[in-house]
All heavy atoms as an XYZ file, in Angstrom:
1015
protein
N      95.850    133.298     67.305
C      94.712    134.231     67.282
C      93.499    133.472     66.817
O      92.424    133.543     67.435
C      95.049    135.395     66.386
C      93.959    136.336     66.133
C      94.392    137.470     65.309
N      94.070    137.218     63.945
C      93.989    138.126     63.024
N      94.313    139.387     63.306
N      93.697    137.826     61.842
N      93.540    132.771     65.752
C      92.428    132.071     65.193
C      91.904    130.947     66.060
O      90.712    130.641     66.145
C      92.757    131.518     63.792
O      93.008    132.559     62.912
N      92.829    130.346     66.827
C      92.442    129.198     67.623
C      91.529    129.600     68.785
O      90.778    128.788     69.311
C      93.651    128.447     68.157
O      94.400    129.333     68.982
N      91.558    130.858     69.198
C      90.731    131.302     70.356
C      89.503    132.052     69.897
O      88.719    132.480     70.774
C      91.570    132.145     71.325
C      92.585    131.335     72.047
C      93.887    131.411     71.732
C      92.177    130.467     73.047
C      94.854    130.666     72.391
C      93.115    129.740     73.782
C      94.476    129.827     73.425
N      89.339    132.279     68.635
C      88.219    133.070     68.161
C      86.864    132.457     68.573
O      86.030    133.139     69.188
C      88.294    133.250     66.639
C      87.226    134.127     66.082
C      87.441    134.308     64.621
N      86.406    135.179     64.103
C      86.059    135.307     62.863
N      86.709    134.548     61.937
N      85.162    136.142     62.451
N      86.648    131.234     68.222
C      85.383    130.582     68.513
C      85.146    130.460     70.026
O      84.052    130.786     70.500
C      85.294    129.169     67.798
C      85.400    129.368     66.302
C      84.017    128.451     68.203
C      84.353    130.186     65.669
N      86.105    130.012     70.834
C      85.898    129.956     72.289
C      85.510    131.334     72.880
O      84.657    131.403     73.762
C      87.226    129.442     72.861
C      87.813    128.690     71.729
C      87.416    129.401     70.484
N      86.176    132.417     72.416
C      85.810    133.729     72.944
C      84.364    134.112     72.584
O      83.635    134.618     73.411
C      86.757    134.817     72.361
C      88.109    134.839     73.023
C      89.183    135.259     72.315
C      88.266    134.488     74.358
C      90.443    135.305     72.913
C      89.502    134.549     74.969
C      90.597    134.952     74.244
N      83.955    133.835     71.386
C      82.584    134.163     70.963
C      81.584    133.323     71.749
O      80.553    133.849     72.220
C      82.430    133.952     69.425
C      83.269    134.980     68.698
C      80.986    133.969     69.016
C      83.375    134.732     67.182
N      81.839    132.005     71.929
C      80.937    131.146     72.660
C      80.855    131.615     74.100
O      79.761    131.668     74.687
C      81.403    129.670     72.569
C      80.637    128.829     73.533
C      81.239    129.164     71.118
N      81.978    131.922     74.723
C      82.005    132.351     76.099
C      81.235    133.661     76.286
O      80.448    133.823     77.202
C      83.453    132.562     76.593
O      84.148    131.318     76.418
C      83.531    132.936     78.040
N      81.396    134.592     75.352
C      80.680    135.870     75.386
C      79.166    135.612     75.248
O      78.329    136.179     75.990
C      81.155    136.834     74.342
N      78.807    134.714     74.344
C      77.366    134.432     74.163
C      76.779    133.778     75.399
O      75.642    134.095     75.812
C      77.206    133.515     72.923
N      77.530    132.912     76.051
C      77.023    132.275     77.278
C      76.871    133.313     78.392
O      75.931    133.249     79.161
C      77.986    131.130     77.704
C      77.891    129.956     76.762
S      79.140    128.673     77.022
C      78.971    128.325     78.723
N      77.788    134.262     78.459
C      77.683    135.284     79.492
C      76.463    136.184     79.231
O      75.717    136.522     80.181
C      78.959    136.176     79.512
N      76.187    136.474     78.014
C      75.004    137.282     77.693
C      73.737    136.503     77.971
O      72.776    137.046     78.519
C      75.026    137.736     76.208
C      76.075    138.825     75.886
C      76.134    139.047     74.380
C      75.710    140.106     76.610
N      73.768    135.215     77.659
C      72.572    134.401     77.936
C      72.337    134.307     79.432
O      71.179    134.393     79.927
C      72.750    132.985     77.382
C      71.684    131.960     77.627
C      70.338    132.441     76.934
C      72.052    130.611     77.093
N      73.407    134.186     80.240
C      73.237    134.172     81.695
C      72.682    135.474     82.175
O      71.840    135.497     83.085
C      74.631    133.864     82.332
N      73.149    136.570     81.667
C      72.606    137.884     82.015
C      71.132    138.010     81.715
O      70.372    138.548     82.519
C      73.402    138.992     81.360
N      70.766    137.533     80.536
C      69.338    137.568     80.165
C      68.481    136.755     81.096
O      67.403    137.135     81.539
C      69.135    137.112     78.671
C      69.763    138.155     77.753
C      67.706    136.855     78.366
C      69.917    137.710     76.300
N      68.957    135.538     81.421
C      68.222    134.636     82.356
C      68.096    135.277     83.720
O      66.997    135.319     84.334
C      68.925    133.282     82.492
C      68.770    132.502     81.145
C      68.349    132.488     83.636
C      69.593    131.267     81.064
N      69.185    135.905     84.233
C      69.102    136.546     85.520
C      68.195    137.742     85.504
O      67.433    138.020     86.476
C      70.500    136.924     86.005
C      71.379    135.770     86.482
C      72.803    136.242     86.771
C      70.812    135.113     87.720
N      68.217    138.501     84.422
C      67.382    139.693     84.302
C      65.924    139.307     84.218
O      65.040    139.984     84.765
C      67.778    140.530     83.067
O      69.181    140.856     83.179
C      66.957    141.814     82.989
N      65.651    138.198     83.599
C      64.263    137.765     83.380
C      63.711    137.109     84.681
O      62.544    136.734     84.724
C      64.177    136.767     82.223
N      64.522    136.966     85.709
C      64.060    136.407     86.940
C      64.033    134.920     86.912
O      63.037    134.239     87.158
N      65.172    134.316     86.525
C      65.310    132.867     86.469
C      65.065    132.198     87.805
O      64.528    132.855     88.761
N      65.437    130.957     87.971
C      65.172    130.229     89.200
C      65.934    130.734     90.422
O      65.521    130.415     91.559
C      65.613    128.782     88.853
C      66.593    128.951     87.746
C      66.182    130.157     87.015
N      66.963    131.525     90.236
C      67.694    132.042     91.378
C      67.077    133.345     91.825
O      66.352    134.042     91.088
C      69.144    132.303     90.965
C      69.921    131.073     90.509
C      71.306    131.510     89.992
C      70.078    130.096     91.621
N      67.277    133.712     93.114
C      66.835    135.019     93.552
C      67.360    136.142     92.676
O      68.537    136.091     92.308
C      67.342    135.146     95.013
C      67.852    133.813     95.359
C      68.050    133.007     94.126
N      66.495    137.055     92.342
C      66.860    138.132     91.379
C      67.642    139.238     92.095
O      67.152    139.915     92.952
C      65.606    138.683     90.790
C      65.913    139.724     89.731
C      64.616    140.177     89.126
N      64.977    141.284     88.212
C      64.100    141.899     87.489
N      62.866    141.513     87.465
N      64.452    142.880     86.702
N      68.962    139.412     91.692
C      69.665    140.549     92.229
C      69.166    141.845     91.570
O      68.376    141.802     90.644
C      71.107    140.245     91.864
C      71.034    139.365     90.708
C      69.712    138.626     90.810
N      69.711    142.908     91.998
C      69.353    144.206     91.398
C      69.686    144.200     89.884
O      70.670    143.588     89.461
N      68.850    144.748     89.066
C      69.016    144.718     87.605
C      70.219    145.528     87.147
O      70.789    145.176     86.128
C      67.721    145.196     86.948
N      70.600    146.577     87.863
C      71.645    147.429     87.342
C      72.995    146.702     87.253
O      73.709    146.872     86.256
C      71.770    148.704     88.147
O      72.125    148.404     89.457
N      73.423    145.846     88.130
C      74.729    145.143     87.932
C      74.621    144.188     86.727
O      75.604    144.039     86.001
C      74.925    144.371     89.242
C      74.088    145.013     90.231
C      72.948    145.609     89.517
N      73.508    143.581     86.559
C      73.355    142.664     85.408
C      73.404    143.402     84.104
O      74.038    143.016     83.145
C      72.080    141.812     85.577
C      72.200    140.936     86.799
C      71.818    140.993     84.344
C      70.912    140.235     87.166
N      72.691    144.528     84.068
C      72.686    145.317     82.837
C      74.087    145.859     82.563
O      74.555    145.807     81.406
C      71.684    146.538     82.927
C      71.845    147.494     81.813
C      70.229    145.945     83.002
N      74.788    146.296     83.593
C      76.174    146.745     83.436
C      77.054    145.637     82.906
O      77.878    145.870     82.043
C      76.698    147.318     84.742
N      76.878    144.436     83.445
C      77.694    143.315     82.989
C      77.406    142.963     81.506
O      78.293    142.659     80.728
C      77.424    142.059     83.857
N      76.093    143.048     81.099
C      75.721    142.771     79.735
C      76.333    143.815     78.818
O      76.813    143.513     77.739
C      74.208    142.727     79.617
N      76.304    145.065     79.232
C      76.861    146.124     78.392
C      78.360    145.938     78.294
O      78.945    146.087     77.209
C      76.514    147.524     79.010
C      74.999    147.809     78.798
C      77.342    148.621     78.316
C      74.490    148.998     79.538
N      79.026    145.595     79.386
C      80.496    145.374     79.378
C      80.817    144.214     78.456
O      81.831    144.248     77.668
C      81.002    145.081     80.780
N      79.988    143.162     78.462
C      80.237    142.009     77.573
C      80.092    142.413     76.085
O      80.891    142.006     75.239
C      79.269    140.884     77.878
N      79.053    143.250     75.771
C      78.880    143.698     74.407
C      80.023    144.585     73.953
O      80.494    144.518     72.854
C      77.534    144.378     74.234
C      76.389    143.357     74.281
S      74.836    144.033     73.728
C      74.187    144.760     75.203
N      80.498    145.450     74.874
C      81.620    146.324     74.536
C      82.862    145.470     74.307
O      83.645    145.689     73.374
C      81.866    147.328     75.663
C      83.178    148.047     75.495
C      80.733    148.352     75.734
N      83.072    144.453     75.121
C      84.244    143.587     74.971
C      84.186    142.859     73.615
O      85.241    142.732     72.935
C      84.288    142.521     76.083
N      83.005    142.405     73.205
C      82.899    141.766     71.905
C      83.231    142.743     70.799
O      83.945    142.407     69.847
C      81.456    141.210     71.710
C      81.198    140.024     72.629
C      81.185    140.785     70.263
C      79.752    139.549     72.685
N      82.748    143.984     70.927
C      83.033    144.977     69.919
C      84.540    145.309     69.837
O      85.097    145.421     68.750
N      85.153    145.437     71.015
C      86.602    145.730     71.010
C      87.395    144.557     70.422
O      88.293    144.737     69.630
C      87.072    146.034     72.461
C      88.592    146.078     72.567
C      86.508    147.319     72.961
N      86.989    143.351     70.782
C      87.677    142.167     70.268
C      87.510    142.093     68.726
O      88.458    141.871     67.987
C      87.112    140.907     70.851
C      87.713    139.661     70.274
C      89.029    139.301     70.545
C      86.998    138.853     69.421
C      89.599    138.158     69.990
C      87.534    137.696     68.842
C      88.835    137.362     69.125
O      89.363    136.251     68.561
N      86.303    142.369     68.198
C      86.060    142.352     66.762
C      86.866    143.402     66.065
O      87.434    143.188     65.032
C      84.554    142.568     66.487
N      86.941    144.606     66.676
C      87.732    145.691     66.069
C      89.235    145.291     66.038
O      89.889    145.477     65.046
C      87.559    146.975     66.882
C      88.328    148.140     66.378
C      87.931    148.848     65.257
C      89.500    148.561     67.022
C      88.682    149.886     64.801
C      90.245    149.588     66.575
C      89.840    150.294     65.433
N      89.741    144.771     67.159
C      91.161    144.371     67.201
C      91.438    143.239     66.211
O      92.482    143.225     65.582
C      91.526    143.996     68.621
N      90.546    142.308     66.125
C      90.720    141.189     65.199
C      90.767    141.702     63.748
O      91.592    141.236     62.969
C      89.574    140.195     65.393
C      89.741    138.945     64.539
C      90.517    137.911     64.992
C      89.117    138.834     63.311
C      90.718    136.747     64.199
C      89.260    137.695     62.538
C      90.040    136.647     62.973
O      90.207    135.538     62.247
N      89.914    142.631     63.430
C      89.867    143.184     62.084
C      91.132    143.963     61.738
O      91.632    143.906     60.623
C      88.623    144.033     61.907
C      88.477    144.541     60.509
O      88.494    143.726     59.580
O      88.345    145.808     60.321
N      91.697    144.673     62.739
C      92.825    145.543     62.496
C      94.160    144.789     62.450
O      95.095    145.215     61.871
C      92.917    146.654     63.575
C      91.738    147.606     63.527
C      91.916    148.513     62.342
N      90.747    149.382     62.271
C      90.544    150.217     61.265
N      91.376    150.258     60.272
N      89.491    150.960     61.258
N      94.237    143.765     63.221
C      95.502    143.033     63.407
C      95.710    142.088     62.262
O      94.914    141.251     61.930
C      95.513    142.270     64.730
C      96.766    141.560     64.994
C      96.715    140.726     66.285
O      96.145    141.236     67.225
O      97.230    139.614     66.257
N      96.836    142.178     61.599
C      97.180    141.272     60.513
C      97.809    139.987     61.074
O      98.423    139.992     62.115
N      97.575    138.910     60.393
C      98.166    137.654     60.821
C      99.638    137.634     60.438
O     100.027    138.011     59.373
C      97.417    136.498     60.163
C      96.052    136.313     60.710
C      95.406    135.056     60.118
O      95.921    134.416     59.250
N      94.225    134.699     60.665
N     100.454    137.158     61.365
C     101.850    137.014     61.115
C     102.150    135.690     60.434
O     101.708    134.635     60.881
C     102.644    137.088     62.449
O     102.299    138.270     63.120
C     104.117    137.007     62.226
N     102.836    135.762     59.334
C     103.235    134.535     58.615
C     104.551    133.999     59.246
O     105.489    134.784     59.423
C     103.467    134.818     57.135
C     102.216    135.252     56.393
C     101.354    134.082     56.125
C     100.173    134.508     55.263
N      99.219    133.471     55.030
N     104.529    132.756     59.552
C     105.715    132.118     60.080
C     106.549    131.649     58.948
O     106.073    130.923     58.065
C     105.349    130.990     61.030
C     106.581    130.242     61.544
C     104.492    131.482     62.205
N     107.840    131.997     58.913
C     108.743    131.543     57.842
C     109.080    130.093     58.085
O     109.560    129.710     59.137
C     110.002    132.397     57.868
N     108.828    129.280     57.047
C     109.213    127.897     57.061
C     110.653    127.760     56.626
O     110.934    128.099     55.487
C     108.252    127.000     56.206
C     106.786    127.218     56.593
C     108.678    125.560     56.278
C     106.468    126.726     58.015
N     111.519    127.338     57.468
C     112.917    127.345     57.140
C     113.342    126.021     56.479
O     112.685    124.998     56.638
C     113.761    127.544     58.417
C     113.437    128.894     59.002
C     114.413    129.231     60.140
C     114.051    130.633     60.617
N     114.957    131.100     61.612
N     114.410    126.092     55.749
C     114.934    124.915     55.035
C     115.596    123.966     56.069
O     116.487    124.353     56.832
C     116.077    125.423     54.085
C     116.676    124.322     53.276
O     116.321    123.155     53.470
O     117.512    124.618     52.417
N     115.091    122.728     56.118
C     115.605    121.807     57.118
C     117.029    121.374     56.863
O     117.737    120.825     57.724
C     114.627    120.616     57.047
C     114.144    120.632     55.651
C     114.057    122.115     55.293
N     117.548    121.625     55.645
C     118.938    121.237     55.307
C     119.925    122.252     55.808
O     121.149    121.969     55.833
C     119.070    121.065     53.773
S     117.970    119.783     53.152
N     119.464    123.429     56.142
C     120.318    124.476     56.665
C     120.367    124.420     58.208
O     119.365    124.175     58.829
C     119.801    125.858     56.268
C     119.716    126.102     54.787
C     121.119    126.046     54.126
O     122.054    126.599     54.637
N     121.177    125.401     52.968
N     121.524    124.619     58.732
C     121.687    124.592     60.195
C     120.856    125.745     60.841
O     120.883    126.848     60.354
C     123.181    124.777     60.581
O     123.315    124.723     61.968
N     120.169    125.445     61.896
C     119.411    126.481     62.586
C     119.448    126.203     64.076
O     119.670    125.099     64.519
C     117.969    126.548     62.096
C     117.138    125.313     62.279
C     115.707    125.577     61.851
N     115.089    124.428     61.222
C     113.858    124.367     60.840
N     113.099    125.439     61.009
N     113.344    123.328     60.301
N     119.235    127.251     64.829
C     119.291    127.145     66.270
C     118.035    126.463     66.780
O     116.904    126.868     66.508
C     119.426    128.518     66.907
C     119.618    128.416     68.370
C     120.332    129.648     68.970
O     120.826    130.481     68.229
N     120.344    129.734     70.262
N     118.245    125.446     67.581
C     117.166    124.708     68.241
C     116.863    125.406     69.563
O     117.818    125.719     70.311
C     117.556    123.215     68.466
C     117.930    122.548     67.144
C     116.430    122.469     69.189
C     116.836    122.378     66.137
N     115.596    125.625     69.885
C     115.316    126.319     71.167
C     115.815    125.506     72.342
O     115.684    124.280     72.391
C     113.782    126.397     71.169
C     113.276    125.500     70.117
C     114.408    125.254     69.169
N     116.442    126.178     73.290
C     116.997    125.538     74.505
C     116.019    125.715     75.651
O     115.934    126.813     76.233
C     118.338    126.135     74.853
C     119.012    125.388     76.021
O     118.612    124.248     76.311
O     119.859    126.025     76.677
N     115.266    124.642     75.970
C     114.293    124.768     77.023
C     114.850    124.153     78.335
O     114.175    124.188     79.346
C     113.004    124.080     76.642
O     113.254    122.728     76.267
C     112.318    124.803     75.525
N     116.065    123.571     78.285
C     116.663    123.048     79.442
C     116.153    121.710     79.914
O     115.029    121.303     79.590
N     116.913    121.079     80.740
C     116.489    119.796     81.296
C     116.432    118.648     80.367
O     116.796    118.752     79.167
N     115.957    117.505     80.871
C     115.867    116.322     80.029
C     114.818    116.554     78.934
O     115.027    116.164     77.791
C     115.447    115.091     80.920
C     116.599    114.771     81.839
C     115.111    113.892     80.013
C     116.271    113.702     82.860
N     113.707    117.195     79.246
C     112.677    117.498     78.252
C     113.183    118.351     77.119
O     112.880    118.101     75.965
N     113.986    119.349     77.470
C     114.604    120.185     76.409
C     115.596    119.462     75.531
O     115.648    119.639     74.364
N     116.400    118.549     76.165
C     117.328    117.749     75.419
C     116.596    116.826     74.467
O     116.974    116.678     73.295
C     118.187    116.943     76.322
N     115.486    116.203     74.908
C     114.706    115.337     74.073
C     114.037    116.122     72.936
O     113.960    115.685     71.782
C     113.668    114.585     74.875
C     114.197    113.559     75.832
C     113.080    112.987     76.683
C     114.889    112.421     75.099
N     113.599    117.288     73.240
C     112.989    118.157     72.217
C     114.014    118.527     71.170
O     113.754    118.454     69.968
C     112.403    119.422     72.848
C     111.849    120.390     71.799
C     111.382    121.713     72.436
O     111.252    121.829     73.623
N     111.182    122.686     71.613
N     115.202    118.884     71.576
C     116.266    119.229     70.628
C     116.599    118.052     69.698
O     116.755    118.187     68.500
N     116.752    116.866     70.279
C     117.067    115.651     69.513
C     115.926    115.361     68.512
O     116.205    115.011     67.379
C     117.252    114.438     70.438
C     118.559    114.483     71.262
C     118.539    113.328     72.283
C     119.770    114.418     70.395
N     114.703    115.527     68.973
C     113.553    115.235     68.112
C     113.506    116.225     66.870
O     113.301    115.849     65.743
C     112.229    115.388     68.879
O     112.202    114.433     69.898
N     113.769    117.525     67.220
C     113.728    118.497     66.112
C     114.907    118.290     65.138
O     114.683    118.443     63.914
C     113.787    119.947     66.745
C     112.578    120.390     67.523
C     112.813    121.740     68.159
C     111.357    120.447     66.598
N     116.067    117.909     65.630
C     117.161    117.642     64.765
C     116.880    116.428     63.883
O     117.194    116.384     62.689
C     118.424    117.413     65.574
C     118.951    118.713     66.164
C     120.084    118.510     67.144
O     120.499    117.349     67.415
O     120.612    119.483     67.688
N     116.255    115.406     64.456
C     115.923    114.173     63.684
C     114.878    114.517     62.627
O     114.953    114.027     61.487
C     115.360    113.113     64.620
N     113.843    115.303     62.985
C     112.888    115.757     61.996
C     113.528    116.546     60.849
O     113.142    116.371     59.721
C     111.745    116.536     62.658
C     110.739    115.748     63.440
C     109.817    116.673     64.277
C     109.862    114.908     62.505
N     114.440    117.417     61.180
C     115.162    118.211     60.181
C     115.889    117.281     59.206
O     115.881    117.460     58.035
C     116.103    119.180     60.817
C     115.479    120.531     61.200
O     114.360    120.836     60.655
O     116.000    121.226     62.023
N     116.616    116.264     59.780
C     117.343    115.334     58.959
C     116.416    114.584     57.990
O     116.690    114.478     56.791
C     118.092    114.287     59.784
C     119.414    114.749     60.327
C     120.198    113.606     60.916
N     119.459    112.786     61.853
C     119.394    113.068     63.174
N     120.025    114.114     63.674
N     118.702    112.276     64.004
N     115.309    114.080     58.550
C     114.385    113.325     57.691
C     113.726    114.250     56.666
O     113.600    113.830     55.464
C     113.262    112.698     58.592
N     113.347    115.450     57.045
C     112.713    116.361     56.091
C     113.660    116.751     54.988
O     113.334    116.808     53.804
C     112.197    117.596     56.830
N     114.941    116.973     55.338
C     115.946    117.330     54.378
C     116.163    116.160     53.375
O     116.229    116.357     52.144
C     117.299    117.657     55.090
S     118.626    118.083     53.960
N     116.178    114.959     53.902
C     116.374    113.789     53.071
C     115.182    113.611     52.101
O     115.376    113.211     50.939
C     116.533    112.529     53.971
C     116.799    111.261     53.175
O     117.768    111.235     52.394
O     116.062    110.323     53.366
N     113.998    113.862     52.575
C     112.783    113.701     51.710
C     112.639    114.858     50.754
O     112.133    114.756     49.654
C     111.548    113.558     52.646
C     111.652    112.260     53.387
C     110.244    113.642     51.846
C     110.631    112.082     54.498
N     113.006    116.077     51.239
C     112.854    117.275     50.401
C     111.635    118.139     50.867
O     111.232    119.039     50.175
N     111.137    117.837     52.048
C     110.000    118.620     52.574
C     110.489    119.551     53.674
O     111.719    119.621     54.012
C     108.931    117.696     53.128
O     109.361    117.106     54.359
N     109.580    120.243     54.302
C     109.946    121.027     55.509
C     109.682    120.165     56.760
O     108.950    119.174     56.671
C     109.083    122.305     55.575
O     107.744    121.956     55.865
N     110.288    120.539     57.833
C     110.111    119.838     59.099
C     108.596    119.844     59.509
O     108.030    118.848     59.887
C     110.914    120.475     60.210
C     110.705    119.851     61.567
C     111.049    120.687     62.785
N     112.306    121.460     62.641
C     112.649    122.372     63.563
N     111.844    122.668     64.569
N     113.734    123.041     63.422
N     107.999    121.029     59.326
C     106.619    121.194     59.724
C     105.667    120.338     58.880
O     104.742    119.725     59.370
C     106.233    122.672     59.615
C     106.953    123.559     60.623
C     108.392    123.957     60.160
O     108.831    123.577     59.083
O     109.058    124.572     61.017
N     105.930    120.305     57.588
C     105.118    119.505     56.682
C     105.250    117.982     56.997
O     104.247    117.297     57.007
C     105.645    119.747     55.243
C     104.692    119.240     54.144
C     105.190    119.651     52.764
O     106.350    120.045     52.567
O     104.345    119.542     51.834
N     106.427    117.544     57.310
C     106.631    116.155     57.722
C     105.917    115.850     58.992
O     105.177    114.823     59.070
C     108.144    115.853     57.862
C     108.480    114.511     58.402
C     107.934    113.357     57.520
C     110.014    114.386     58.557
N     106.058    116.688     59.974
C     105.446    116.423     61.283
C     103.907    116.391     61.176
O     103.241    115.540     61.760
C     105.878    117.472     62.291
C     105.429    117.216     63.732
C     105.965    115.893     64.268
C     105.906    118.386     64.608
N     103.343    117.352     60.436
C     101.876    117.366     60.274
C     101.420    116.130     59.565
O     100.353    115.604     59.867
C     101.455    118.641     59.534
C     101.582    119.914     60.347
C     101.315    121.152     59.438
C     100.636    119.946     61.533
N     102.188    115.694     58.547
C     101.810    114.479     57.739
C     101.866    113.246     58.604
O     101.095    112.264     58.327
C     102.688    114.362     56.545
N     102.690    113.216     59.627
C     102.762    112.016     60.462
C     101.454    111.870     61.285
O     101.009    110.746     61.438
C     104.016    112.155     61.433
C     105.272    111.973     60.676
C     103.872    111.107     62.533
C     106.545    112.255     61.461
N     100.849    112.962     61.665
C      99.699    112.893     62.548
C      98.324    113.086     61.897
O      97.314    112.821     62.525
C      99.844    113.870     63.741
C     100.952    113.491     64.631
C     102.196    114.135     64.533
C     100.862    112.455     65.548
C     103.272    113.802     65.366
C     101.887    112.087     66.363
C     103.111    112.781     66.256
N      98.288    113.596     60.651
C      97.005    113.853     60.011
C      96.866    112.999     58.768
O      97.714    112.995     57.896
C      97.010    115.345     59.621
C      95.660    115.770     59.005
O      95.403    115.488     57.835
O      94.847    116.343     59.734
N      95.774    112.217     58.744
C      95.586    111.255     57.638
C      95.491    111.931     56.253
O      96.058    111.437     55.304
C      94.317    110.457     57.859
C      94.440    109.488     59.024
O      95.586    109.067     59.308
O      93.469    109.148     59.704
N      94.750    113.052     56.166
C      94.631    113.720     54.874
C      95.983    114.246     54.413
O      96.389    114.131     53.241
C      93.613    114.841     55.008
C      93.320    115.609     53.708
C      92.322    116.694     53.901
C      92.173    117.524     52.680
N      91.313    118.658     52.824
N      96.722    114.897     55.347
C      98.048    115.437     55.009
C      99.032    114.342     54.675
O      99.954    114.519     53.876
C      98.538    116.338     56.116
C      97.745    117.629     56.347
C      98.284    118.345     57.567
C      97.774    118.519     55.113
N      98.841    113.210     55.333
C      99.729    112.034     55.058
C      99.508    111.625     53.603
O     100.520    111.393     52.895
C      99.296    110.873     55.972
C     100.080    109.602     55.707
C      99.514    108.486     56.542
N     100.246    107.239     56.364
C      99.854    106.127     56.783
N      98.748    106.029     57.486
N     100.552    105.008     56.583
N      98.324    111.519     53.132
C      98.018    111.140     51.737
C      98.642    112.162     50.754
O      99.259    111.786     49.795
C      96.508    111.040     51.544
O      96.010    110.090     52.506
C      96.175    110.559     50.144
N      98.472    113.444     51.087
C      99.006    114.487     50.224
C     100.548    114.440     50.219
O     101.192    114.603     49.198
C      98.538    115.841     50.698
C      97.079    116.096     50.482
C      96.590    117.375     51.154
O      97.365    118.097     51.811
N      95.312    117.705     50.985
N     101.130    114.197     51.382
C     102.569    114.154     51.509
C     103.114    112.970     50.666
O     104.120    113.125     49.948
C     102.966    113.952     53.011
C     104.405    114.042     53.279
C     104.995    115.245     53.631
C     105.265    112.932     53.205
C     106.321    115.343     53.927
C     106.600    113.015     53.509
C     107.150    114.223     53.835
N     102.477    111.809     50.798
C     102.921    110.626     50.067
C     102.810    110.840     48.573
O     103.688    110.453     47.799
C     102.065    109.434     50.492
C     102.692    108.122     50.112
C     101.995    106.923     50.793
O     100.998    107.134     51.529
O     102.437    105.819     50.547
N     101.738    111.538     48.114
C     101.576    111.815     46.665
C     102.627    112.802     46.187
O     103.187    112.640     45.102
C     100.191    112.353     46.397
N     103.031    113.757     47.033
C     103.969    114.818     46.675
C     105.427    114.311     46.672
O     106.206    114.592     45.788
C     103.792    115.989     47.533
C     104.682    117.189     47.189
C     104.317    118.390     48.087
C     105.193    119.582     47.769
N     104.844    120.722     48.653
N     105.756    113.520     47.739
C     107.133    113.160     47.939
C     107.438    111.692     47.693
O     108.602    111.259     47.682
C     107.627    113.514     49.333
C     107.534    114.983     49.605
C     106.552    115.563     50.374
C     108.497    115.856     49.034
C     106.519    116.939     50.601
C     108.454    117.196     49.269
C     107.439    117.737     50.060
O     107.388    119.100     50.261
N     106.384    110.879     47.505
C     106.609    109.430     47.248
C     107.033    108.672     48.421
O     107.514    107.513     48.291
N     106.892    109.224     49.601
C     107.234    108.488     50.845
C     106.136    108.637     51.882
O     105.532    109.683     52.009
C     108.564    109.078     51.431
C     109.702    108.848     50.471
C     111.028    109.056     51.170
C     112.124    108.774     50.154
N     113.327    108.374     50.756
N     105.905    107.558     52.619
C     104.933    107.503     53.659
C     105.586    108.017     54.956
O     106.504    107.365     55.412
C     104.365    106.142     53.810
C     103.296    106.032     54.905
O     103.006    107.031     55.592
O     102.689    104.920     55.055
N     105.116    109.114     55.490
C     105.794    109.669     56.682
C     105.667    108.811     57.907
O     106.399    108.979     58.882
C     105.122    111.038     56.887
C     103.794    110.884     56.243
C     103.987    109.948     55.084
N     104.782    107.810     57.867
C     104.586    106.961     59.053
C     105.299    105.589     58.851
O     105.340    104.791     59.752
C     103.107    106.678     59.270
C     102.328    107.884     59.653
C     100.877    107.545     59.956
N     100.084    108.783     60.044
C      98.795    108.795     60.037
N      98.090    107.672     60.010
N      98.117    109.938     60.109
N     105.854    105.398     57.697
C     106.535    104.148     57.398
C     107.994    104.246     57.841
O     108.754    105.019     57.305
C     106.420    103.825     55.921
C     107.029    102.488     55.584
O     107.780    101.903     56.305
N     106.595    101.964     54.443
N     108.402    103.397     58.801
C     109.828    103.439     59.254
C     110.821    103.145     58.133
O     111.931    103.641     58.195
C     109.898    102.372     60.320
C     108.485    102.102     60.714
C     107.637    102.434     59.556
N     110.389    102.380     57.126
C     111.323    102.107     56.032
C     111.516    103.319     55.161
O     112.607    103.466     54.508
C     110.831    100.946     55.189
C     110.667     99.579     55.935
C     110.047     98.553     55.063
C     112.020     99.137     56.463
N     110.551    104.217     55.090
C     110.651    105.447     54.275
C     111.407    106.583     54.990
O     112.168    107.291     54.382
C     109.247    105.924     53.834
C     108.680    105.092     52.707
O     109.432    104.317     52.089
O     107.495    105.259     52.431
N     111.131    106.752     56.297
C     111.728    107.902     57.006
C     112.501    107.503     58.241
O     113.216    108.304     58.787
C     110.619    108.909     57.417
C     109.955    109.512     56.225
C     109.619    108.261     58.367
N     112.448    106.228     58.617
C     113.123    105.813     59.825
C     114.618    106.011     59.825
O     115.187    106.511     60.825
N     115.294    105.685     58.722
C     116.720    105.815     58.654
C     117.132    107.301     58.808
O     118.115    107.612     59.505
C     117.266    105.239     57.321
N     116.399    108.158     58.154
C     116.751    109.600     58.207
C     116.445    110.137     59.633
O     117.201    110.964     60.150
C     115.892    110.360     57.211
N     115.405    109.629     60.253
C     115.096    110.116     61.614
C     116.189    109.686     62.588
O     116.526    110.350     63.538
C     113.765    109.571     62.087
C     112.497    110.211     61.568
C     111.265    109.440     61.928
C     112.383    111.657     62.008
N     116.782    108.522     62.296
C     117.866    108.032     63.208
C     119.206    108.532     62.815
O     120.199    108.238     63.489
C     117.821    106.445     63.169
C     116.566    105.854     63.724
C     116.625    104.320     63.540
C     116.387    106.221     65.208
N     119.296    109.266     61.734
C     120.562    109.827     61.300
C     121.452    108.881     60.525
O     122.645    109.025     60.441
N     120.804    107.875     59.927
C     121.565    106.857     59.168
C     121.606    107.175     57.694
O     120.744    107.798     57.145
C     120.930    105.457     59.364
C     120.884    105.017     60.838
C     120.142    103.697     60.935
C     122.270    104.940     61.458
């Protein structure tokens, strides 16, 4: 939900700006004003409905599961699904060995700030094969 908030607002603002330009008689031939006004009103109503829905809807918290406990890996089928399953199981093993969650480990691998925090908290560099490589490989 949060990831699309800004793009929706920007898109709505651009649509309103386009309606204002067309209504003001921009460089294109001016169509009848009533369709443009109707579109602008519809855009404003859509913004209002979106704001109301955003305000009313609570964010769902995702439960971070213990990587040391067995859990069902999503089956997406095919070679890609098999590789995904192996990757998730390897991340679970490494996270269990370190004492973190799978999600925390994965985010720390790709984000420099989170990497620093992870290393300070767990004493292991998530990008260092000597720190997490053996656990990722199941050794």
